[in-house]
C-alpha positions in Angstrom: 98.1 -33.4 38.0 98.4 -31.5 34.5 101.1 -28.8 34.4 101.2 -26.5 32.2 104.1 -23.8 31.1 103.1 -21.0 29.5 106.5 -19.1 27.9 105.9 -15.0 27.2 108.3 -12.6 26.2 109.0 -10.3 28.9 107.2 -7.2 27.2 104.5 -6.2 29.8 102.1 -8.1 30.4 100.3 -7.3 33.2 99.1 -9.3 36.5 95.4 -9.6 35.0 96.7 -10.6 31.8 98.5 -13.5 33.3 95.9 -14.5 35.8 93.2 -15.1 32.7 95.8 -17.3 31.5 96.3 -19.2 34.2 92.7 -19.5 34.6 92.0 -20.0 30.6 94.8 -22.8 30.7 93.3 -24.3 33.6 89.4 -24.3 32.4 90.8 -25.8 29.2 92.0 -29.0 31.1 88.9 -28.9 32.9 86.6 -28.7 29.5 88.5 -31.0 27.2 90.2 -33.7 29.4 88.1 -33.4 32.8 91.1 -32.4 35.1 90.5 -31.4 38.5 90.8 -28.0 38.8 92.2 -27.7 42.3 95.3 -30.1 40.9 96.3 -28.1 37.7 99.5 -26.2 37.9 100.2 -23.1 35.7 103.6 -21.8 35.4 104.4 -18.8 33.2 107.8 -18.1 32.1 108.7 -14.7 31.2 111.6 -14.4 28.5 113.9 -11.4 27.6 113.3 -10.7 24.1 117.4 -11.1 23.5 116.9 -15.0 24.8 114.0 -15.7 22.5 115.0 -16.3 18.7 112.7 -16.8 15.5 114.3 -16.9 12.1 117.7 -17.2 13.4 116.9 -13.5 15.1 116.6 -12.5 18.3 113.0 -10.8 18.9 114.6 -7.5 19.9 116.0 -7.3 16.3 112.9 -8.7 15.0 110.8 -6.0 16.8 113.2 -3.2 15.8 113.0 -4.2 12.2 108.9 -4.5 12.6 108.8 -8.2 12.3 
């Protein structure tokens, strides 16, 4: 049973976008590895931008700086 964990920042991904991510990740495993979509689990974790860092800065700070 494949398990895919997608982590994104909490910045307004719509339910439709999340559904597309789930469907796309599932289909990728079907196409590449021949996995059964009925037993493929996809979880999307949304992380506050204060809790995600790149290059020593939070995403909140990077967004404010236009990075």
